[in-house]
MARKOL-886548 format. One record per atom (N, C-alpha, C): residue in three letters; x, y, z. Coordinates in steps of 0.02 Angstrom, whole numbers, plus 50000, padded with zeros to 5 digits. Layout:
<pts>
alaXYZ
...
</pts>
This chain:
<pts>
met465524930955790
met465224924655772
met464554925955739
thr464454923155681
thr463844924155644
thr463564917555623
ala462934916555636
ala462604910355617
ala462014912155574
thr461914908755519
thr461344909855476
thr460774905455498
ala460164907555479
ala459574903855500
ala459584896755474
ala459864895755413
ala459854889155384
ala460304884255421
ala460804886955457
ala461274882655492
ala461094881655565
ile460554884755588
ile460374884455659
ile459894878655672
pro460024874555722
pro459554869255739
pro458924872055770
glu458404868155773
glu457784870455804
glu457914871755878
ile457764877955899
ile457934879955967
ile457334879056013
thr457424874956064
thr456914874256116
thr457154877056183
ala457814877556190
ala458114880356251
ala458834882256236
val459094887056274
val459794888856269
val460114888256339
ser460724886056342
ser461054884856406
ser461774887256404
ser462144885456457
ser462844887656463
ser462904895156453
cys462434898956482
cys462434906156472
cys462984909456514
his463294914456485
his463854917856518
his463894924956493
pro464124929556535
pro464174936656515
pro464854938356488
his464874943256443
his465484946556421
his465354954056428
gly465584956856483
gly465434963856497
gly464694964456513
thr464334968356474
thr463614969456485
thr463194965256438
val463494960756401
val463134956756352
val463154949456372
gln462594945856363
gln462554938856381
gln462524934456319
phe462864928756323
phe462854923856269
phe462654917056297
cys462274913356257
cys462064906556275
cys462204901956216
gln462204895356230
gln462374890556179
gln461814885656166
val461794883456103
val461374877756082
val461864872956050
gly462044867656086
gly462584863356062
gly463234867056064
thr463554867556005
thr464184871256001
thr464094878155970
thr463464879855953
thr463324886355923
thr463124891355976
glu463384897455971
glu463264902456022
glu462834908155994
phe462394910756037
phe461934916056017
phe461924921456071
gln461824927556049
gln461764933156096
gln461054933556121
val460984935056185
val460324935556217
val460194942856233
ile459624945356211
ile459434952356224
ile458874952456275
gly458944956256327
gly458424956556378
gly458714958456444
pro459094953956476
pro459394955656540
pro459944960856533
thr460054964756584
thr460574969956584
thr461104968256635
ala461624972456636
ala462184971156682
ala461984971956754
thr461434975556767
thr461214976656836
thr460774970956860
glu460594966456815
glu460174960756834
glu460604954456838
glu460344949456870
glu460704943156875
glu460564939056812
phe461094937456776
phe461004933456715
phe460804926356734
ala460314923656698
ala460094916756710
ala460574911956676
pro460664905956704
pro461124901156674
pro460824897956611
gln460154898156603
gln459844895356544
gln459144898356535
tyr458894897656473
tyr458224900056457
tyr457874894456419
thr457234893256437
thr456864887556408
thr456224890056375
gly455844885056347
gly455214886756314
gly455294891456256
cys455824890456217
cys455954895056161
cys455414894256107
his455224899856078
his454684899856029
his454794905755982
ala454454905555925
ala454544910755874
ala453974915655875
his454154922055867
his453674927455855
his453864930455788
asp453464928955737
asp453634930955669
asp454324927955652
ala454814932155637
ala455474929655617
ala455964929855675
glu455724931455735
glu456174932055793
glu456044926355842
thr456564924655880
thr456534919255929
thr456564921956000
tyr456114919556041
tyr456094921656112
tyr456104915456156
cys456374916356216
cys456384911056266
cys456164913956333
phe455954909356378
phe455724911456444
phe456294911156495
ala456364916456534
ala456834916456590
ala456504912756648
pro456904910856699
pro456614907356757
pro456054911356793
asp456064917956788
asp455544921956820
asp454934922956776
gly454924919756717
gly454354920256673
gly454394925756621
ser454884930056625
ser454954935456575
ser455264932556511
glu455174936356457
glu455434934156392
glu456084937756375
val456534934056343
val457144937056316
val457194934956243
gln457504939256204
gln457584937756133
gln458264934556120
val458264929456078
val458874926156057
val459014928055985
leu459604931155974
leu459784933155906
leu460024926955867
val459614924755821
val459794918755782
val460084920655715
asp460074927055697
asp460344929155633
asp461014932655640
gly461334932055698
gly461994935155708
gly462004939555769
val462574940655796
val462634944755856
val462664952055836
asp462584956255886
asp462634963455876
asp463324965255849
glu463364969255795
glu463994970955764
glu464444975055811
asn464144978355860
asn464544982455906
asn464894978255959
his464784971655956
his465074967256007
his465764964755987
ser466154968855953
ser466794966655928
ser467284965055984
gly467334969456034
gly467824968356088
gly467664962356130
asp467014961756150
asp466824956056192
asp466854949556151
glu466694950056087
glu466704944156046
glu467414941356042
his467894945856037
his468584943556035
his468784940156100
ala468554942956156
ala468714939956220
ala468434932956225
his467824931956196
his467534925356199
his467904920556152
glu468124923156095
glu468494918856049
glu469134916256081
glu469424920256125
glu470024918056159
glu469874911756199
glu469284911556232
glu469114905756272
glu468944899856227
glu468604901056172
glu468364895656130
glu468934892356090
thr469434896356070
thr469944893756025
thr470594892256059
gly470624893056124
gly471234891456160
gly471694897456169
gly471454903556157
gly471854909456171
gly472064913356110
cys471624917756085
cys471824922256031
cys472294927456060
his472774929556020
his473244934556042
his473504938255981
phe473814943955993
phe474074948055939
phe474834947255936
his475084945755877
his475804945655864
his475934950355806
ala476344955555819
ala476514960355767
ala475894963455735
gly475384964655775
gly474784967955749
gly474294963255715
val474444956855713
val474014952055680
val473724947355732
glu473074946355730
glu472744942155779
glu472814934855760
his473044930855808
his473124923655797
his472674919955845
cys472274915355819
cys471824911355860
cys471974903955849
pro472424901155889
pro472584894055880
pro471954889755889
gly471854885255842
gly471264880755845
gly470664883355808
ala470694889555783
ala470124892155746
ala470064888555679
glu469454886955660
glu469344883255598
glu469444887555537
thr469274893855541
thr469344898355484
thr469744904555504
val470054907755456
val470444913755467
val470084919555433
gln469974924955471
gln469644930855443
gln470174935355413
cys470184935755346
cys470684939855312
cys470454946955300
leu469804948055303
leu469544954855295
leu469654958855359
arg469644965355352
arg469744969655410
arg469184968855459
thr469354968255524
thr468854967655577
thr468744974455609
asp468124976755610
asp467954983055642
asp467964982155718
arg468334986355752
arg468364985955825
arg468274992855854
glu468054993055916
glu468024999355952
glu468685000255989
tyr469035005655974
tyr469685007056004
tyr469635012856054
asn469965012056110
asn469985017356160
asn470565022056141
ile470415027156101
ile470925031656075
ile471255035756131
pro470875038856177
pro471205042756230
pro471695038656271
leu471535032356284
leu471995027956321
leu472635027056283
arg472585025956218
arg473175024856177
arg473615031156174
val473305036856168
val473675043156166
val474035044256233
gly473695043056288
gly474005044056353
gly474585039356365
leu474505032956346
leu475035028156357
leu475625029156310
leu475515032756256
leu476075034556212
leu476615038256251
phe476405042756295
phe476885046556335
phe477205042256389
val476845037256413
val477145032656461
val477705028656429
ile477595026356367
ile478105022756330
ile478705027356318
leu478575033656301
leu479115038456289
leu479555039256350
ile479245040256408
ile479615041156470
ile480005034856489
thr479685029056483
thr480005022756501
thr480605021456456
ser480525022356390
ser481085021356344
ser481665026056359
ala481485032356375
ala482005037256391
ala482385035356454
ile482035033056505
ile482365031056567
ile482855025356553
gly482625020356515
gly483055014656500
gly483685016456462
val483635020756411
val484205022056368
val484655027656395
phe484375032556430
phe484785038156454
phe485145036556519
thr484875032256560
thr485165030956627
thr485885028656623
pro486075023556583
pro486775021556581
pro487235027156557
ile487005031156509
ile487425036556482
ile487555041856534
leu487015044156566
leu487095049456616
leu487455046956678
ala487335040656696
ala487655037956756
ala488415037556748
thr488645035456689
thr489365035056678
thr489685041956669
arg489275046856653
arg489535053556643
arg489555057756706
phe489035057056748
phe488965061556805
phe488995058056873
thr489105051556875
thr489195048056939
thr489855044256938
arg489985040556990
arg490605036656994
arg490575030256954
leu490005028756925
leu489945022656884
leu490375023356822
thr490805018456811
thr491225018456751
thr491095012056711
thr491355012056650
thr491255006156607
thr491645000156633
arg492095001256681
arg492474995656710
arg492174993056775
ser491634996156798
ser491334994056861
ser490934987556852
leu490824984256908
leu490454977856908
leu489724978856886
leu489434984356909
leu488734985756892
leu488654986956817
phe489134990556788
phe489094991756716
phe489174985156677
thr489604980856701
thr489684974256669
thr489024970456670
ala488694970656728
ala488044967256734
ala487534970156685
leu487494976756682
leu487014979956637
leu487164978356563
lys487804978456546
lys487994977256476
lys487844970056456
gln487994965356499
gln487864958356481
gln487114956756482
phe486744960056527
phe486014959456525
phe485754962056458
gly486024967656436
gly485834970356372
gly486004965756314
thr486574962356318
thr486754957656266
thr486234952056261
gly486034949456318
gly485514944256318
gly484864946756290
val484684952956305
val484064955956279
val484084956456203
val484644958756176
val484704959656103
val484664952856068
ile485004947756093
ile484984941156061
ile484284938156064
ser483964938756122
ser483284936056128
ser482794939856084
thr482874946356079
thr482434950356036
thr482504947955963
ala483114946555942
ala483224944355873
ala482874937755858
phe482944932855902
phe482684926255887
phe481974924955912
ile481834926955973
ile481184925356003
ile480644930155978
his480794936555973
his480294941455953
his480264942255878
leu480804944455848
leu480784946355777
leu480754940455730
phe481194935555738
phe481194929855692
phe480544925855698
thr480314924955760
thr479694921255770
thr479104924955741
his479064931555750
his478524935455722
his478524935055645
ala479124935555616
ala479174935155544
ala478914928455519
gln479084923055554
gln478844916455535
gln478084916155538
leu477794918855592
leu477064918855599
leu476724922655542
leu477024928355524
leu476724932455472
leu476764929055404
phe477334926155388
phe477404922855324
phe477024916255320
ala476834913455378
ala476434907355379
ala475684908855382
asn475494915155384
asn474794917055388
asn474414914655326
glu473834911555338
glu473444908755284
glu473194914055235
cys473124920155259
cys472894925555215
cys473414927455164
leu474044925655177
leu474574927055129
leu474604921655075
gly474324915855091
gly474364910255044
gly474994906255056
glu475074900855019
glu475654896455028
glu476254899454993
leu476814899955030
leu477424902755001
leu477734897754952
gly477974900454896
gly478304896154848
gly478984893854873
tyr479274897654919
tyr479924895954947
tyr479864895655023
glu479934889855052
glu479814888955124
glu480324892455168
gly480904893755139
gly481434896855180
gly481434904455175
thr480854907455159
thr480824914755150
thr481064918455212
thr480804916555270
thr480984920155332
thr481734919655345
ala482004913555339
ala482724912655353
ala483144916355301
ala482914916555239
ala483284920055187
ala483334927555200
ile482764930555220
ile482764937655236
ile483184938955299
phe483144934455347
phe483554934855407
phe484294935055389
met484504930455343
met485204930355322
met485394936755285
ala484914939555247
ala485044945855213
ala485184951455262
gly484784951655316
gly484904956755368
gly485574955755402
leu485744949355416
leu486374947855448
leu486964949855403
phe486904948255338
phe487434949955291
phe487494957555282
leu486914960855282
leu486924968155275
leu487294971355333
ala487154968855394
ala487504971555453
ala488254970255449
phe488424964155428
phe489144962555420
phe489464967055368
leu489124968055311
leu489404971955256
leu489534979155277
val489044982055312
val489124988955335
val489724989555382
glu489784984955428
glu490344985255476
glu491004983855441
tyr491004979255394
tyr491624977555359
tyr491874983455318
val491424986355278
val491614992155238
val491824997955283
gly491454998955337
gly491635004255384
gly492315003155415
ala492464996855434
ala493114995355464
ala493684996455414
arg493564994555351
arg494074995655300
arg494205003155290
phe493655006955291
phe493725014155282
phe494105017255340
val493925015155401
val494275017755460
val495015015855459
gly495165009655438
gly495855007555433
gly496245011555382
trp495915013055326
trp496235017155274
trp496385024155301
arg495915026955339
arg496035033555368
arg496615033455417
lys496665028255457
lys497215027755505
lys497885027555469
arg497925023455417
arg498565022755380
arg498745029255345
thr498235032555316
thr498365038755281
thr498625044155328
arg498315044755386
arg498525049955433
arg499195048255464
ala499315041655476
ala499955039655503
ala500515041255455
ser500385040155390
ser500885041655339
ser501025049155335
ala500485053155340
ala500565060455336
ala500935063255396
leu500855059955453
leu501165062555515
leu501845059455529
ser502065054755487
ser502705051455500
ser503285056355492
thr503815055455530
thr504395060055530
thr504875058055475
pro505265062755449
pro505765061155397
pro506305056555425
glu506675053155381
glu507195048655402
glu507785052655432
leu508215049155471
leu508785052155503
leu509255055455452
gly509445061655466
gly509905065155422
gly509565069155368
glu508915068055358
glu508555071655305
glu508355078455332
glu508465083655293
glu508305090355315
glu507565091855308
asn507295095355357
asn506605097655353
asn506575103755308
ser505975106355299
ser505875112255256
ser506215118355285
asp506335118455352
asp506655124255382
asp507415123555385
gly507655118055356
gly508375117155352
gly508675113355410
lys508255111455460
lys508505107855518
lys508515100355504
thr508975096855537
thr509025089555530
thr508515086255575
ala508165081255547
ala507635077955585
ala507935072755632
ala507595071655686
ala507795066355733
ala507585059655705
pro507885054155731
pro507675047555707
pro506935046455718
ala506635042355674
ala505915041055677
ala505745038155745
gly505245040755776
gly505005038255840
gly505305041755899
glu505875045255889
glu506205048555945
glu505805054355970
glu505515058255923
glu505125064055943
glu504535061955986
his504215056555965
his503635054156003
his503855051556071
ala504455048456071
ala504685045556134
ala504865051056184
val505115056756158
val505315062056203
val504735066256226
gly504375069056178
gly503845073656197
gly503145071056185
gly503085065856144
gly502435063256127
gly502095067456075
asp501795064256027
asp501425067755974
asp500685067655991
gly500455072756025
gly499765072956047
gly499275072955989
his499455076255935
his499005076655878
his498915069755846
ala499445066055840
ala499405059355811
ala498975054755855
asp499085055255921
asp498685051155966
asp497945052855961
ala497805059255956
ala497105061355951
ala496785058655888
gln497175058855833
gln496915056255770
gln496775048755776
leu497215045155809
leu497125037955817
leu496515036355859
his496435040055914
his495845038955958
his495205040655921
ala495225045955880
ala494625047855842
ala494435042455793
ala494925039555759
ala494775034155711
ala494495028055746
thr494785026355805
thr494525020755844
thr493805021955866
ala493665028155887
ala492995029955908
ala492495029155851
val492695031155790
val492255030355733
val492105023055720
asp492615018755728
asp492535011555717
asp492025008655767
glu492095010455831
glu491645007855882
glu490945010855874
lys490915017155855
lys490265020455846
lys489875017155790
leu490215014855739
leu489885011655683
leu489505005455706
gly489815001455749
gly489474995555775
gly488844997255813
val488865002655853
val488275004655891
val487735007355845
val487945010755791
val487455013355743
val487085007655709
val487445002255692
val487124996455662
val486624993455711
leu486824992855775
leu486364990355826
leu485744994655830
glu485845001255832
glu485275005755839
glu484815005455778
ala485105004355719
ala484695003855659
ala484214997955664
gly484464992155687
gly484034986355696
gly483514987555750
val483724990655804
val483254992055859
val482714996955838
ile482895002055798
ile482415007055777
ile481885004155730
phe482104999955683
phe481624996455640
phe481114992755683
his481384989055730
his480964984855774
his480504989155817
ser480774994555846
ser480384998655891
ser479825002355855
leu479955004355793
leu479435007655754
leu478845002955742
leu479004996755725
leu478474991755714
leu478104990055780
ile478484989955835
ile478164988655900
ile477644993855915
gly477815000255905
gly477345005655919
gly476725005055876
leu476825003655811
leu476255003055765
leu475804997255784
thr476094991455795
thr475694985455807
thr475394985355877
leu475704988855925
leu475394989355991
leu474734992955987
val474724998555951
val474125002755948
val473544999155914
val473694995255861
val473144992155823
val472894985755854
ala473194983555910
ala472934977655945
ala472244979255975
gly471804974355976
gly471134975356003
gly471154977156077
asp470624980556100
asp470604982756170
asp470634976856219
ser470384970956198
ser470384965256243
ser471084962956261
phe471574964756219
phe472254962456231
phe472744968356238
phe472494974456227
phe472934980256223
phe473324981456288
leu472984981456344
leu473324982956408
leu473844977656426
thr473684971256412
thr474174965956425
thr474784966956381
leu474664968256317
leu475224969356271
leu475614975556290
phe475264980756312
phe475604986956332
phe476084985656390
ala475854981956440
ala476284980456498
ala476914976756476
val476824972056430
val477394968156405
val477874972756367
ile477594976956322
ile478004981456282
ile478374986456327
leu478064988456382
leu478374993156428
leu479034990256455
phe479004984056478
phe479614980756502
phe480094979556444
his479834977656387
his480244976456328
his480654982656310
gln480324988456307
gln480674994556289
gln481174996756343
met481004995556405
met481464997056460
met482104992856453
phe482024986356443
phe482604981956437
phe483014983656374
glu482664984756320
glu483014986356257
glu483374993056263
gly483074997856299
gly483395004256311
gly484035003456351
val484014999256402
val484624997956442
val485164994856398
ala484964990156354
ala485444986856311
ala485784991956265
leu485394996156233
leu485685001156188
leu486065006556227
gly485795008656284
gly486105013856324
gly486805011856349
thr486885005556370
thr487545003356393
thr488055003256336
cys487825001456275
cys488275001456218
cys488475008556199
ile488005013256202
ile488165020256188
ile488635023056241
ala488495021356304
ala488905023856359
ala489615021256355
ala489705015256327
ala490375012156322
ala490795015056266
leu490505019456224
leu490895022556171
leu491445026856200
pro492005027456165
pro492575031456192
pro492375038756204
asp492775042156245
asp492645049156260
asp492715053556198
ala493045050956145
ala493115054856084
ala492435056056051
val491935051856067
val491255052956043
val490925057956091
ala490725063556065
ala490455068956107
ala489825066756144
leu489735069656204
leu489145068056244
leu488505069756206
met488505075356170
met487915077256132
met487735072056079
thr488245069156048
thr488115063855999
thr487795057856032
lys488055056056090
lys487765050356127
lys487035051756147
met486905057856168
met486225059756189
met485745059556129
leu485985061756071
leu485555061556012
leu485405054455990
met485895050055997
met485785043055980
met485265039956028
ala485315041756091
ala484825039256140
ala484135042156127
ala484105048556110
ala483455051756097
ala483095048556038
ala483485046455987
ala483175043255929
ala482805036855950
phe483105032955996
phe482765026956020
phe482155028656061
ala482215033656106
ala481655035356150
ala481055037756111
leu481165041056054
leu480615043956016
leu480295039255965
ile480655034055945
ile480425030155887
ile479805025955902
thr479745023055961
thr479145019055977
thr478525023555984
pro478565029256019
pro477995033856018
pro477815036155948
leu478315037055905
leu478175038955835
leu477775033355801
gly477985027155812
gly477615021555784
gly476905021255810
met476825022755875
met476145022855903
met475725028355872
gly476035034155860
gly475675039555827
gly475445037755757
ile475885034355720
ile475695032055654
ile475115027055659
gly475165022555708
gly474635017555718
gly473965020755733
ile473975025855776
ile473345029355792
ile473055032655729
gly473495035155686
gly473265038355625
gly472935033555576
val473165027255575
val472885022455527
val472425017455560
leu472235018755622
leu471865013955662
leu471225011455628
arg470865015955595
arg470225014255565
arg470305010655498
asn470915010355472
asn471015007255407
asn471485001355409
phe471825000355464
phe472344995155468
phe472034988155467
asn472304983855425
asn472114976855423
asn472744972555427
gly472844969655485
gly473454965655496
gly473494959555453
asn472924957255425
asn472924951255383
asn472934952855309
asp473034959155291
asp473094960955221
asp473764958355194
arg473764955955132
arg474374952855104
arg474964957655104
ser474864963755081
ser475424968555079
ser475674970255149
thr475224970555197
thr475424971955267
thr475834966155295
leu475614960155282
leu475974954155306
leu476674953955277
val476734955255212
val477394955055179
val477844960555206
ala477574966655213
ala477984972255236
ala478234971255307
ile477784969655353
ile477984968855423
ile478424962655431
gly478244957255397
gly478654951155401
gly479364952255376
thr479434955955321
thr480094957355293
thr480504961655340
leu480204966955367
leu480574971355413
leu480764967555477
asp480314963355502
asp480474959455562
asp481064954855549
ala481054951255493
ala481594946555477
ala482254950155466
leu482234955855431
leu482844959855421
leu483124962255487
ser482694964955529
ser482914967355595
ser483194961655637
ala482894955755631
ala483144949955668
ala483864948355647
gly483994948555582
gly484674947255558
gly485174952355582
ile484974958755581
ile485424964055604
ile485584963255677
leu485064962155718
leu485174961455790
leu485544955055807
ala485444949755768
ala485814943555780
ala486554944655770
trp486744948155716
trp487444949655704
trp487734953855761
val487394959255778
val487644963655830
val487684960055897
gly487144956455914
gly487124953155979
gly487644947655986
leu487724943455934
leu488174937755939
leu488904939655926
val489024943855876
val489714945455856
val489984951555892
glu489614957155887
glu489874963455914
glu489834963755990
met489354960356020
met489264960756092
met489504954456127
leu489224948756112
leu489384942556147
leu490104940356134
ala490284939356071
ala490954936856055
ala491494942056072
arg491364948456059
arg491874953556072
arg492024953956146
asp491514953756189
asp491634954356261
asp491934948056291
trp491694942256270
trp491864936056303
trp492464932456271
met492584933456207
met493134929856174
met493764933956167
gly493694940556162
gly494294944556153
gly494274951156190
gly493784952056233
gly493704958356269
gly493854957856342
ala493514962156381
ala493664962756453
ala493504956356492
leu493024952356467
leu492824946456504
leu493214940156485
ala493644940756435
ala494034934956412
ala494504932456467
lys494784937156507
lys495244935256561
lys495034938256627
ala494384939456634
ala494124942556696
ala494164937756754
gly494144940656815
gly494144936556874
gly493504932656884
val493484928456935
val492914924056947
val492284928156961
val492334933157002
val491744937157021
val491444940656960
arg491864944256923
arg491624947856864
arg491344943056812
thr491674937456803
thr491424932556755
thr490744929856775
ala490664928256840
ala490034925656864
ala489474930756858
val489614937056876
val489114942356870
val488914943256798
gly489404943256753
gly489254944156683
gly488844938456655
met489004932256673
met488634926456647
met487924926356674
val487834927656738
val487164927756767
val486734933156734
ser487034938956723
ser486674944456692
ser486494942756620
leu486944939656584
leu486814937656515
leu486224932856511
val486234927756553
val485684922856554
val485034926156575
ala485064930856623
ala484464934456645
ala484154938256587
gly484564941556547
gly484314945256489
gly483994940656439
leu484314934956426
leu484034929956379
leu483364927356403
val483334925556467
val482724922356494
val482154927356499
leu482274933156529
leu481734937956539
leu481424940256472
met481854941656424
met481594943956359
met481244938256323
ser481474932156332
ser481134926456302
ser480454925256333
val480394926256398
val479754925456431
val479254930556404
leu479484936756394
leu479044941856367
leu478794940056297
gly479174935756262
gly478984933656195
gly478334929656193
lys478094927356250
lys477464923756252
lys476884928356236
trp476954934656253
trp476404939556243
trp476544944656188
ala477164945656171
ala477324950856122
ala477824948456070
</pts>
């Protein structure tokens, strides 16, 4: 907060004094000024009276008769963190969304970069906490189905998978789409010529996800038909290359079974299912990279709150992705599943590392930054919306295991789905 001398009323007293850390602020009407004099070890007075000028500086008397200086030409520039905390109270709650500070009720928007004091060691240390938490969330379902009695048909796995479905859908709409809207509505970006920009990019992400899966499915189908044709047996009575007469089509498989053909079919099916999970992970990775970056650049006044929210966010998202990877057929090697999980576990810490590197130069209200992050958020929202609604929700409930499930499994799945939707949506208030 900066006030110029020309805009300051004649000061005879300051009141409504309150501390922010070790710094005290007092008000004259609705204008606030920093008071220099008392320290954190002293009791701050609620008001100072008898204000008078010494040359170009203003002083007031404390209740004990001592003098304190009132900064009428602006607050100390080093008061960035405390100033933000006070702005939260004055404007109804400033908060960070996608690395951009939003202050509802603020009369003006600061588009220039704000210098803040960042606790770098804290950010570096918590980077490893995020890494461990993400790894626990994504690896647990994979390892549990591999090395314990937990199977993809168990009730617990159903609960985890449906919880993950709710998390993915909520992430798409509550976190990503909403963030993209906030960024594209930012006054520093100016007025958009096309009001449906966010929705248009969202649809582009959704269509891109559909296109990738459609082309992939067509390719997998072509491979199945090609291999089936190559492995088909000659017609009855037709001689093979060794001069022997072939059995009727299908008889060989009926008698001894064609293990090679079955293996080829299972492999093609695995590729089809793996493609859907890869699309999901692509959307999640875009999102997680941005989460890591924007978490680090948040001001210290909000960093720990945002970190706690992101911690749960990454845990839930890890469970969602981990259950999808764990549900892949056995034809997908365990090492492949582990590498897919590792990519998710590492991406948010990578984003945090990038954020730490650009911390002194990052401006969340820069036009190019707003466009870049807003576009990636909207694209990721479209990708996750397709995967969450079509590949996960509709596939499981309309034509999958839950379409004809019993009452208990259906109830567990529905409760878990709603829990994922609600919990992730609640986290959207802070992140």
